[in-house]
C-alpha positions in Angstrom: 75.0 104.0 64.6 74.5 103.2 68.3 77.4 103.0 70.7 77.2 101.3 74.1 80.0 101.5 76.6 80.0 99.3 79.7 82.4 100.0 82.6 82.2 97.3 85.2 84.0 96.0 88.2 83.2 92.4 87.1 86.0 90.3 85.5 84.7 88.7 82.3 85.8 85.7 80.4 85.8 85.8 76.6 82.6 83.7 76.7 81.0 86.2 79.0 82.0 89.1 76.7 80.6 87.2 73.6 77.3 86.6 75.4 77.0 90.3 76.4 77.8 91.5 72.9 75.3 89.1 71.4 72.6 90.0 73.8 73.2 93.7 73.5 72.9 93.3 69.7 69.5 91.7 70.3 68.4 94.3 72.8 69.4 97.3 70.7 66.6 96.5 68.3 64.2 97.8 71.1 65.3 101.2 70.0 63.4 102.0 66.8 65.7 102.0 63.7 68.7 100.5 65.5 70.2 97.2 64.5 72.8 94.8 65.8 74.8 95.2 62.5 75.4 98.9 63.3 76.1 98.5 67.1 79.5 99.3 68.6 80.1 97.7 72.0 82.9 98.9 74.2 83.5 96.7 77.3 85.8 97.8 80.1 86.0 95.1 82.7 87.7 94.5 86.1 87.5 98.2 86.9 88.0 99.5 90.5 84.6 101.0 91.1 83.6 102.7 94.3 80.2 103.9 95.6 80.1 106.0 98.7 83.8 105.5 99.1 83.5 101.7 99.2 84.6 99.3 96.5 81.3 97.9 95.1 80.4 95.4 92.4 78.8 97.8 89.9 78.5 98.9 86.3 77.9 102.1 84.4 76.3 101.8 81.0 76.5 104.7 78.4 74.3 104.4 75.3 74.7 107.0 72.5 72.3 107.0 69.6 71.9 109.1 66.5 68.5 110.9 66.6 65.8 110.9 69.2 63.9 107.9 70.3 60.8 107.2 72.4 60.7 107.3 76.2 59.0 103.8 76.1 61.9 102.4 74.1 64.5 103.9 76.5 62.6 102.6 79.5 62.3 99.1 78.1 65.9 99.0 76.9 67.1 100.1 80.3 65.1 97.4 82.1 66.3 94.7 79.7 70.0 95.7 80.0 69.8 95.8 83.8 68.2 92.3 83.8 70.9 91.1 81.4 73.8 92.5 83.5 72.2 91.3 86.8 72.0 87.8 85.3 75.4 87.7 83.5 77.5 89.6 86.0 75.7 89.0 89.2 75.5 92.7 89.9 72.5 93.9 91.9 70.3 96.2 89.9 70.6 99.0 92.5 74.3 99.1 91.5 73.7 99.5 87.8 73.5 102.9 86.2 72.8 104.0 82.6 72.7 107.2 80.6 71.3 107.5 77.2 72.4 110.4 75.0 70.6 111.2 71.8 72.5 113.2 69.1 71.1 115.2 66.2 74.5 115.1 64.6 76.8 112.2 64.0 79.8 111.4 61.8 79.7 108.2 59.8 80.5 106.8 56.4 83.2 109.5 56.0 80.7 112.4 56.5 79.2 114.4 59.3 75.5 114.3 59.2 
């Protein structure tokens, strides 16, 4: 079950949030074996974010997935998410950052796997 958290300085309307959730659901399928139906999206908006001590329009994206995936999928997913956030939020790609964590163990369906 993939989990993606986005912390951003951008203020988002409900329509913006719905678009992001929908598009992230589409993009998660870039990661082999991941589906929109299993994706958890956590949006934190209107955050006070600073870079180099200056308030800067920016976003930090944290993707967590169960099991390893390919470098090619991670690279493509990163590019596509950055393009999406640049288009939807107007944040320059040089102010977008992402981490991808892959876990061998994950709790779901009432069990730890």
